[in-house]
C-alpha beads as a LAMMPS data file, in Angstrom:
LAMMPS data file: protein, C-alpha beads

86 atoms
85 bonds

1 atom types
1 bond types

-500.0 500.0 xlo xhi
-500.0 500.0 ylo yhi
-500.0 500.0 zlo zhi

Masses

1 110.0

Atoms # bond

1 1 1 278.763 -193.285 262.904
2 1 1 276.618 -194.632 265.639
3 1 1 274.521 -192.935 268.304
4 1 1 276.682 -190.821 270.622
5 1 1 279.791 -191.051 268.437
6 1 1 281.669 -187.871 267.560
7 1 1 284.153 -186.906 264.865
8 1 1 286.869 -184.279 265.272
9 1 1 286.876 -181.607 262.571
10 1 1 290.393 -180.462 263.486
11 1 1 293.047 -181.191 260.884
12 1 1 296.121 -183.060 262.122
13 1 1 298.532 -180.538 260.566
14 1 1 296.794 -177.552 262.210
15 1 1 295.652 -175.947 258.950
16 1 1 292.142 -174.555 258.576
17 1 1 289.291 -176.798 257.550
18 1 1 287.771 -175.530 254.282
19 1 1 284.980 -177.985 253.387
20 1 1 282.893 -180.615 255.149
21 1 1 280.426 -182.891 253.342
22 1 1 277.954 -184.988 255.279
23 1 1 275.888 -187.739 253.732
24 1 1 273.207 -189.892 255.307
25 1 1 272.296 -193.285 253.935
26 1 1 269.968 -195.978 255.171
27 1 1 268.210 -199.164 254.277
28 1 1 264.454 -199.341 254.649
29 1 1 263.257 -201.260 257.692
30 1 1 261.589 -204.556 256.868
31 1 1 257.989 -204.778 257.963
32 1 1 255.540 -207.648 257.841
33 1 1 256.077 -210.215 255.092
34 1 1 259.491 -208.688 254.251
35 1 1 258.022 -205.506 252.789
36 1 1 260.061 -202.334 253.165
37 1 1 258.536 -199.502 255.141
38 1 1 259.179 -195.939 254.011
39 1 1 261.561 -193.834 256.094
40 1 1 261.957 -190.070 256.168
41 1 1 265.255 -189.170 257.840
42 1 1 265.799 -185.436 258.312
43 1 1 269.154 -183.720 258.815
44 1 1 269.763 -180.210 260.044
45 1 1 272.712 -178.004 260.891
46 1 1 272.870 -175.509 263.721
47 1 1 275.450 -172.709 263.326
48 1 1 276.936 -171.218 266.492
49 1 1 279.309 -168.306 267.033
50 1 1 282.476 -168.477 269.114
51 1 1 280.409 -167.804 272.266
52 1 1 278.082 -170.743 271.472
53 1 1 275.168 -168.484 270.563
54 1 1 272.889 -169.888 267.856
55 1 1 273.205 -167.665 264.789
56 1 1 271.618 -169.715 261.995
57 1 1 269.920 -172.994 261.121
58 1 1 269.881 -175.014 257.913
59 1 1 267.254 -177.687 257.327
60 1 1 264.811 -178.950 254.701
61 1 1 262.764 -175.739 254.808
62 1 1 265.797 -173.405 254.828
63 1 1 268.320 -174.985 252.472
64 1 1 271.067 -172.390 252.812
65 1 1 272.553 -170.376 255.668
66 1 1 272.231 -166.603 255.409
67 1 1 275.922 -166.242 254.555
68 1 1 275.842 -169.172 252.094
69 1 1 278.516 -171.165 253.914
70 1 1 276.180 -174.110 254.670
71 1 1 273.964 -175.756 252.041
72 1 1 271.387 -178.541 252.347
73 1 1 270.670 -180.586 249.199
74 1 1 266.997 -181.025 250.081
75 1 1 264.677 -183.856 250.978
76 1 1 265.725 -187.379 250.006
77 1 1 263.374 -190.242 250.815
78 1 1 265.248 -193.022 249.035
79 1 1 268.617 -193.049 250.815
80 1 1 270.429 -192.924 247.471
81 1 1 273.285 -190.466 246.979
82 1 1 272.190 -187.405 244.931
83 1 1 273.978 -186.792 241.629
84 1 1 277.118 -184.688 242.062
85 1 1 277.564 -185.695 245.726
86 1 1 279.585 -188.895 245.250

Bonds

1 1 1 2
2 1 2 3
3 1 3 4
4 1 4 5
5 1 5 6
6 1 6 7
7 1 7 8
8 1 8 9
9 1 9 10
10 1 10 11
11 1 11 12
12 1 12 13
13 1 13 14
14 1 14 15
15 1 15 16
16 1 16 17
17 1 17 18
18 1 18 19
19 1 19 20
20 1 20 21
21 1 21 22
22 1 22 23
23 1 23 24
24 1 24 25
25 1 25 26
26 1 26 27
27 1 27 28
28 1 28 29
29 1 29 30
30 1 30 31
31 1 31 32
32 1 32 33
33 1 33 34
34 1 34 35
35 1 35 36
36 1 36 37
37 1 37 38
38 1 38 39
39 1 39 40
40 1 40 41
41 1 41 42
42 1 42 43
43 1 43 44
44 1 44 45
45 1 45 46
46 1 46 47
47 1 47 48
48 1 48 49
49 1 49 50
50 1 50 51
51 1 51 52
52 1 52 53
53 1 53 54
54 1 54 55
55 1 55 56
56 1 56 57
57 1 57 58
58 1 58 59
59 1 59 60
60 1 60 61
61 1 61 62
62 1 62 63
63 1 63 64
64 1 64 65
65 1 65 66
66 1 66 67
67 1 67 68
68 1 68 69
69 1 69 70
70 1 70 71
71 1 71 72
72 1 72 73
73 1 73 74
74 1 74 75
75 1 75 76
76 1 76 77
77 1 77 78
78 1 78 79
79 1 79 80
80 1 80 81
81 1 81 82
82 1 82 83
83 1 83 84
84 1 84 85
85 1 85 86
């Protein structure tokens, strides 16, 4: 995805969506003399009800929603896929 791009989570056959997995990957930016600079990319999830009221948040300091439906795998500073998430 690129900035401003969206993805529909509706299934073409009209059935309910059961699972969504999101992964973020990156390559370190090259600094002076070709050295890689460290990057810390954070991801979060905001959970809204049908009326668009914020009901929960999941992020690196709260790794699971109160009802357990959303889980965050934690901080990753390398950009490599965690084991079990491939």
